[in-house]
C-alpha positions as semicolon CSV with decimal commas, in nm:
position;residue;x (nm);y (nm);z (nm)
1;M;6,564;18,029;2,113
2;K;6,716;17,661;2,151
3;K;6,553;17,598;2,455
4;L;6,191;17,686;2,285
5;I;6,312;17,484;1,964
6;N;6,437;17,186;2,227
7;S;6,083;17,214;2,427
8;K;5,889;17,197;2,113
9;R;6,065;16,873;2,001
10;V;5,861;16,684;2,281
11;E;5,519;16,815;2,115
12;F;5,675;16,715;1,770
13;L;5,781;16,330;1,890
14;Q;5,429;16,309;2,020
15;S;5,244;16,429;1,714
16;L;5,436;16,160;1,475
17;E;5,254;15,848;1,706
18;D;4,910;16,053;1,700
19;F;4,880;16,179;1,390
20;R;5,131;15,997;1,163
21;G;5,111;15,665;1,353
22;Y;5,471;15,628;1,330
23;S;5,650;15,334;1,521
24;E;5,828;15,357;1,870
25;L;6,166;15,279;1,648
26;T;6,127;15,551;1,396
27;I;6,009;15,822;1,655
28;K;6,336;15,731;1,822
29;S;6,548;15,776;1,532
30;Y;6,392;16,139;1,478
31;D;6,450;16,217;1,861
32;E;6,814;16,092;1,820
33;A;6,870;16,295;1,485
34;I;6,714;16,621;1,597
35;T;6,902;16,594;1,969
36;E;7,238;16,542;1,802
37;A;7,160;16,830;1,545
38;L;7,082;17,086;1,812
39;R;7,430;17,009;1,955
40;Y;7,599;17,133;1,663
41;V;7,414;17,345;1,432
42;E;7,446;17,718;1,454
43;I;7,118;17,904;1,532
44;I;7,087;18,279;1,445
45;E;6,833;18,492;1,559
46;E;6,714;18,776;1,338
47;D;6,432;19,019;1,339
48;T;6,151;18,839;1,161
49;H;6,265;18,473;1,181
50;T;6,578;18,238;1,318
51;T;6,783;18,093;1,066
52;I;6,935;17,716;1,161
53;N;7,243;17,685;0,978
54;L;7,304;17,266;0,924
55;M;7,670;17,287;0,828
56;P;7,842;17,242;1,157
57;Y;7,612;16,940;1,173
58;R;7,708;16,830;0,832
59;I;8,044;16,835;0,918
60;K;8,016;16,646;1,202
61;I;7,810;16,336;1,019
62;S;7,986;16,351;0,681
63;Q;8,164;16,036;0,727
64;L;7,810;15,846;0,756
65;N;7,690;15,686;0,468
66;P;7,479;15,865;0,230
67;K;7,157;15,729;0,322
68;T;7,192;15,762;0,695
69;I;7,285;16,128;0,657
70;S;6,977;16,173;0,429
71;K;6,777;16,012;0,684
72;K;6,902;16,245;0,981
73;L;6,844;16,565;0,752
74;S;6,505;16,477;0,664
75;A;6,394;16,421;1,016
76;I;6,543;16,770;1,077
77;R;6,344;16,910;0,780
78;T;6,003;16,748;0,926
79;F;6,082;16,877;1,245
80;V;6,135;17,242;1,134
81;K;5,823;17,252;0,906
82;Y;5,633;17,110;1,246
83;L;5,771;17,464;1,376
84;N;5,689;17,672;1,110
85;D;5,287;17,526;1,136
86;N;5,335;17,579;1,472
87;K;5,405;17,990;1,418
88;I;5,779;17,949;1,497
89;K;5,981;18,084;1,191
90;I;6,261;17,906;1,101
91;Y;6,497;17,917;0,810
92;L;6,722;17,643;0,748
93;K;7,054;17,720;0,578
94;A;7,280;17,421;0,413
95;D;6,991;17,222;0,331
96;E;7,077;17,063;0,015
97;S;6,966;16,716;-0,036
98;V;7,177;16,414;-0,031
99;K;7,123;16,171;-0,347
100;V;7,090;15,827;-0,201
101;A;6,991;15,499;-0,406
102;K;6,648;15,409;-0,439
103;T;6,516;15,130;-0,226
104;L;6,265;14,889;-0,307
105;P;5,904;14,988;-0,219
106;K;5,708;14,803;0,027
107;P;5,387;14,707;-0,099
108;I;5,087;14,554;0,137
109;S;4,960;14,223;0,018
110;H;4,600;14,213;-0,132
111;K;4,518;13,935;0,157
112;H;4,620;14,197;0,432
113;I;4,451;14,478;0,293
114;L;4,149;14,265;0,287
115;E;4,177;14,146;0,632
116;A;4,184;14,480;0,735
117;L;3,892;14,617;0,575
118;E;3,677;14,309;0,751
119;H;3,736;14,531;1,056
120;A;3,676;14,861;0,929
121;E;3,366;15,101;0,948
122;F;3,233;15,222;0,657
123;Y;3,435;15,559;0,649
124;E;3,760;15,380;0,725
125;R;3,677;15,114;0,447
126;F;3,602;15,420;0,170
127;V;3,947;15,616;0,265
128;V;4,159;15,240;0,236
129;T;3,962;15,168;-0,070
130;M;4,028;15,524;-0,255
131;L;4,383;15,512;-0,189
132;Y;4,408;15,146;-0,311
133;S;4,193;15,109;-0,622
134;L;4,311;15,458;-0,774
135;G;4,683;15,475;-0,632
136;L;4,648;15,835;-0,486
137;R;4,897;16,017;-0,279
138;I;4,740;16,111;0,040
139;S;4,787;16,489;-0,090
140;E;4,572;16,378;-0,428
141;L;4,308;16,266;-0,188
142;A;4,278;16,528;0,046
143;S;4,257;16,751;-0,272
144;L;4,007;16,589;-0,439
145;K;3,707;16,763;-0,550
146;L;3,336;16,661;-0,630
147;S;3,369;16,824;-0,944
148;D;3,647;16,565;-1,041
149;I;3,444;16,264;-1,017
150;S;3,248;16,123;-1,301
151;D;3,065;15,791;-1,318
152;E;3,374;15,608;-1,470
153;W;3,687;15,857;-1,422
154;I;3,835;16,071;-1,177
155;R;4,058;16,356;-1,238
156;V;4,373;16,393;-1,025
157;L;4,563;16,703;-0,990
158;G;4,912;16,574;-0,895
159;K;5,264;16,703;-0,827
160;G;5,363;16,993;-1,042
161;N;4,999;17,095;-1,102
162;K;4,960;16,821;-1,340
163;H;4,635;16,658;-1,397
164;R;4,542;16,247;-1,488
165;D;4,250;16,066;-1,552
166;V;4,256;15,741;-1,342
167;P;3,956;15,509;-1,438
168;L;3,704;15,446;-1,155
169;L;3,602;15,102;-1,044
170;R;3,231;15,011;-1,049
171;T;3,243;14,907;-0,681
172;T;3,434;15,220;-0,585
173;R;3,185;15,453;-0,748
174;E;2,909;15,275;-0,542
175;L;3,149;15,340;-0,231
176;I;3,149;15,709;-0,330
177;D;2,764;15,711;-0,381
178;E;2,692;15,572;-0,038
179;Y;2,933;15,788;0,134
180;L;2,749;16,100;-0,060
181;S;2,410;15,968;0,066
182;N;2,506;15,993;0,408
183;N;2,748;16,322;0,387
184;C;2,712;16,652;0,222
185;P;3,044;16,761;0,124
186;K;3,048;17,133;-0,049
187;I;3,349;17,129;-0,267
188;F;3,588;16,843;-0,149
189;L;3,542;16,498;-0,127
190;F;3,662;16,495;0,242
191;E;3,548;16,774;0,430
192;A;3,497;16,884;0,803
193;N;3,375;17,199;0,935
194;D;3,293;17,326;0,548
195;E;3,683;17,308;0,479
196;R;3,936;17,030;0,314
197;L;3,985;16,765;0,542
198;S;4,370;16,739;0,597
199;E;4,606;16,511;0,521
200;N;4,692;16,405;0,846
201;S;4,347;16,343;0,932
202;L;4,344;16,076;0,611
203;R;4,675;15,937;0,721
204;Y;4,573;15,875;1,074
205;T;4,263;15,677;0,960
206;V;4,477;15,424;0,736
207;N;4,695;15,386;1,034
208;K;4,418;15,299;1,261
209;V;4,235;15,058;1,026
210;F;4,584;14,857;0,964
211;K;4,679;14,895;1,368
212;R;4,375;14,664;1,440
213;V;4,521;14,357;1,233
214;G;4,906;14,474;1,378
215;L;5,029;14,629;1,075
216;K;5,213;14,943;1,042
217;V;5,078;15,085;0,701
218;T;5,126;15,422;0,532
219;P;4,874;15,562;0,287
220;H;5,177;15,556;0,023
221;Q;5,236;15,190;0,067
222;L;4,894;15,146;-0,076
223;R;4,967;15,349;-0,376
224;H;5,278;15,099;-0,390
225;S;5,056;14,794;-0,366
226;Y;4,824;14,946;-0,662
227;A;5,088;14,991;-0,882
228;T;5,286;14,626;-0,806
229;A;4,922;14,459;-0,850
230;L;4,903;14,618;-1,181
231;L;5,213;14,531;-1,312
232;N;5,207;14,186;-1,157
233;S;4,894;14,134;-1,402
234;S;5,103;14,234;-1,723
235;A;4,951;14,591;-1,722
236;P;5,212;14,801;-1,964
237;I;5,456;14,996;-1,764
238;A;5,381;15,300;-1,983
239;D;5,001;15,287;-1,891
240;V;5,102;15,218;-1,491
241;S;5,347;15,512;-1,495
242;E;5,039;15,736;-1,624
243;L;4,807;15,633;-1,407
244;L;5,049;15,685;-1,122
245;G;5,158;16,036;-1,253
246;H;5,526;15,969;-1,262
247;S;5,709;16,245;-1,445
248;S;5,919;15,984;-1,562
249;M;5,885;15,602;-1,641
250;A;6,214;15,533;-1,494
251;T;6,026;15,599;-1,152
252;T;5,766;15,333;-1,256
253;Q;6,071;15,089;-1,327
254;I;6,135;15,030;-0,944
255;Y;5,841;14,839;-0,916
256;T;5,958;14,626;-1,224
257;K;6,254;14,554;-0,986
258;L;6,026;14,477;-0,700
259;G;5,907;14,232;-0,893
260;S;6,199;14,059;-0,980
261;A;6,326;14,046;-0,627
262;L;5,988;13,860;-0,505
263;K;6,056;13,622;-0,779
264;Q;6,393;13,547;-0,673
265;Q;6,269;13,501;-0,294
266;N;5,987;13,298;-0,407
267;Y;6,242;13,069;-0,637
268;N;6,477;13,058;-0,334
269;K;6,199;12,895;-0,121
270;A;6,076;12,655;-0,380
271;H;6,374;12,510;-0,556
272;P;6,491;12,187;-0,371
273;L;6,816;12,287;-0,442
274;C;6,838;12,586;-0,305
275;G;6,757;12,430;0,014
276;D;7,124;12,314;0,024
277;E;7,290;12,661;-0,014
278;Q;7,102;12,806;0,280
């Protein structure tokens, strides 16, 4: 079984590049984490599935900082999900999450988004605009139904099966109308062969659009850009939290920390005395 799992590792790493658009450095970190883990984990073959016990590996890396441990375990979970998706039934044991301090989100500037859209085909521009103008998660965009769309609002099914209503810009509504006039989806906004289009397909479209202008951008960064733009324009944080579908306003407050960090950077660049301290 270990040989089979190891052989699938190469296919998995290739999928990170082809479908998720991950950078070479990120793929290398995934490879290192999985290769290292396979040397230490306990693999137990059972009748209906295989169990991978992470405890020996977790003991091995226990002296690392929590953020590094979290990244390594995340890489392994993603790999195991890939194996399960490919009919290799794997259960993880000792897979408890490691809590780490939240890092600041990394939004893409409005300028760079516009630059990328200038080089995009209509369908690509439509996908990016839906994410950026509505602040959607990629899973929410993939599951968006035609019945969820009205002239001025979109009803979004978010985490925990909670619905929220997001206002629809007139320009975005016009793009939707143009898209629908050239396509004939039946249930979901994005379909292929009469089935819902996969999240990976939409993610690949976003990666491709920004790659043309030399940027590595994920769909979630467009959501960060949406939130940051609203808060920078003095939108109430309670409203932004509701629009994003956050269960707690504390999650939204990380964007206010980002604003403070950017202000500090701009201050350091602009104030004449700061140059003396650098």
